[in-house]
C-alpha positions as CSV (number, residue, x, y, z in Angstrom):
1,M,0.0,0.1,0.1
2,S,1.3,3.2,-0.8
3,E,2.3,6.0,1.6
4,A,-1.3,8.1,-0.3
5,Q,-3.6,4.9,0.3
6,R,-2.1,4.2,3.7
7,S,-3.3,8.2,4.7
8,A,-6.5,8.1,2.5
9,L,-7.7,4.9,4.5
10,N,-6.9,6.5,7.6
11,A,-8.5,9.3,7.4
12,L,-11.7,6.9,6.4
13,L,-11.2,5.4,9.5
14,F,-10.6,8.0,11.9
15,R,-14.3,10.2,9.7
16,T,-16.1,6.9,10.4
17,G,-15.2,5.6,13.8
18,D,-18.5,6.7,15.7
19,Q,-21.6,7.4,14.2
20,S,-22.8,10.7,12.7
21,R,-26.3,11.8,11.5
22,D,-24.5,14.4,10.0
23,I,-22.4,12.2,7.6
24,V,-23.5,9.4,5.0
25,L,-20.9,7.6,3.6
26,V,-21.7,5.4,0.6
27,L,-18.9,2.6,-1.0
28,A,-18.8,1.2,-4.2
29,T,-16.7,-1.2,-6.0
30,N,-16.8,-4.1,-8.7
31,R,-14.2,-5.8,-6.2
32,P,-15.7,-5.7,-2.4
33,G,-13.0,-8.5,-1.8
34,D,-10.5,-6.0,-1.9
35,L,-12.0,-3.6,0.7
36,D,-9.9,-4.3,4.0
37,S,-11.8,-5.8,7.0
38,A,-11.0,-2.7,8.5
39,I,-13.7,-0.8,6.6
40,T,-16.2,-3.5,5.8
41,D,-16.5,-3.6,9.5
42,R,-17.7,-0.1,9.0
43,I,-20.1,-0.6,6.7
44,D,-23.7,-1.0,8.1
45,E,-25.9,-1.8,4.7
46,V,-24.5,-4.0,2.1
47,I,-25.9,-4.4,-1.1
48,E,-24.7,-6.1,-4.1
49,F,-25.9,-5.4,-7.4
50,P,-25.4,-8.2,-9.8
51,V,-24.5,-8.2,-13.2
52,P,-27.1,-8.0,-15.6
53,G,-29.0,-11.0,-16.4
54,E,-29.8,-11.9,-20.2
55,E,-33.1,-9.9,-20.7
56,E,-31.3,-6.2,-19.0
57,R,-28.2,-7.2,-21.3
58,L,-30.8,-6.8,-24.4
59,K,-32.0,-3.8,-22.7
60,L,-28.6,-2.4,-22.4
61,L,-27.8,-3.2,-26.0
62,N,-30.8,-1.7,-27.6
63,L,-30.1,1.7,-25.2
64,Y,-26.8,1.9,-26.5
65,L,-27.5,0.9,-29.8
66,N,-30.4,4.3,-29.9
67,K,-27.4,6.2,-27.6
68,Y,-24.4,5.2,-29.9
69,L,-25.9,4.6,-33.7
70,R,-29.8,5.5,-34.1
71,D,-29.8,9.1,-32.1
72,E,-30.2,11.9,-34.5
73,S,-29.0,14.0,-31.0
74,N,-25.3,13.3,-31.4
75,N,-25.0,15.5,-34.2
76,S,-25.6,18.6,-31.4
77,K,-23.1,17.0,-29.3
78,G,-19.6,18.5,-29.3
79,G,-21.1,22.0,-29.1
80,L,-18.7,25.1,-30.9
81,F,-15.7,23.4,-31.2
82,L,-17.1,20.4,-33.4
83,K,-17.0,22.2,-36.9
84,K,-18.1,19.2,-39.1
85,Q,-20.9,17.3,-38.4
86,P,-20.9,13.3,-37.9
87,Q,-21.9,11.0,-40.9
88,K,-25.4,9.8,-40.3
89,I,-25.6,6.2,-39.5
90,T,-27.4,3.8,-41.6
91,I,-28.6,0.5,-40.0
92,K,-29.5,-2.5,-42.5
93,D,-31.0,-5.9,-41.0
94,L,-30.1,-5.8,-37.5
95,S,-32.9,-7.2,-36.1
96,E,-34.2,-8.1,-32.6
97,D,-33.4,-11.9,-32.7
98,V,-29.4,-10.5,-33.8
99,L,-29.9,-8.7,-30.8
100,K,-31.4,-11.6,-28.2
101,E,-28.2,-13.5,-29.8
102,A,-25.4,-10.8,-28.9
103,A,-27.7,-10.6,-24.8
104,K,-26.7,-14.6,-24.8
105,K,-23.2,-13.9,-25.7
106,T,-22.6,-11.3,-23.4
107,E,-23.4,-13.1,-20.5
108,G,-21.4,-11.9,-17.5
109,F,-20.7,-8.5,-18.8
110,S,-21.3,-5.4,-16.7
111,G,-23.5,-2.6,-18.0
112,R,-20.0,-0.4,-18.7
113,E,-18.5,-3.4,-20.9
114,I,-21.3,-3.4,-22.8
115,A,-21.9,0.3,-23.2
116,K,-18.1,0.1,-24.5
117,L,-18.8,-3.1,-26.9
118,M,-21.5,-0.9,-28.4
119,A,-19.2,2.3,-28.5
120,S,-16.8,-0.3,-30.8
121,V,-19.6,-1.2,-32.9
122,Q,-20.4,2.7,-33.3
123,A,-16.1,3.1,-34.0
124,A,-16.5,0.4,-36.5
125,V,-19.2,1.9,-38.3
126,Y,-17.7,5.7,-38.6
127,G,-14.2,3.6,-40.0
128,R,-16.9,1.9,-43.0
129,P,-16.6,4.4,-46.1
130,D,-20.7,3.7,-46.0
131,C,-20.9,4.5,-42.1
132,S,-23.7,1.7,-42.0
133,L,-24.4,-1.2,-39.8
134,D,-25.4,-4.8,-40.9
135,S,-25.8,-8.2,-38.5
136,K,-22.6,-9.3,-40.1
137,L,-21.0,-6.3,-38.9
138,F,-22.6,-6.3,-35.6
139,K,-22.1,-10.1,-35.0
140,E,-18.1,-9.9,-35.5
141,I,-17.5,-7.0,-33.2
142,V,-19.6,-9.1,-30.5
143,D,-18.2,-12.4,-31.6
144,Y,-14.4,-10.7,-31.0
145,K,-15.3,-8.8,-27.9
């Protein structure tokens, strides 16, 4: 443990030694096993959010598909600094069945990992001359990830 980490831990332990009505401390981690026992001893409530199930992954895939690839408001991002508008993306033959298959293949993915997957799909689409997404490209990226 570095000196900075040790100082942060000591400050946390000092501030959380007694109950307080003035301070609410929320800890969030995707690696709960790494928490020191001195910290976990001071946690009153533990709530675990598991990785999304297949239905939730399908909803996330649709959410990020809409955000990164279908969203017309993407053109407004960048404000004054973005002079050139992004090229419009065309989506071809990407059925709900293809998305359901991807939801099955992404078992164990977190919401963040699904967002990164869809950002990779967007990057691959922008790398194509016609700026189009078809089921073949989508499946290739899902299989690669």
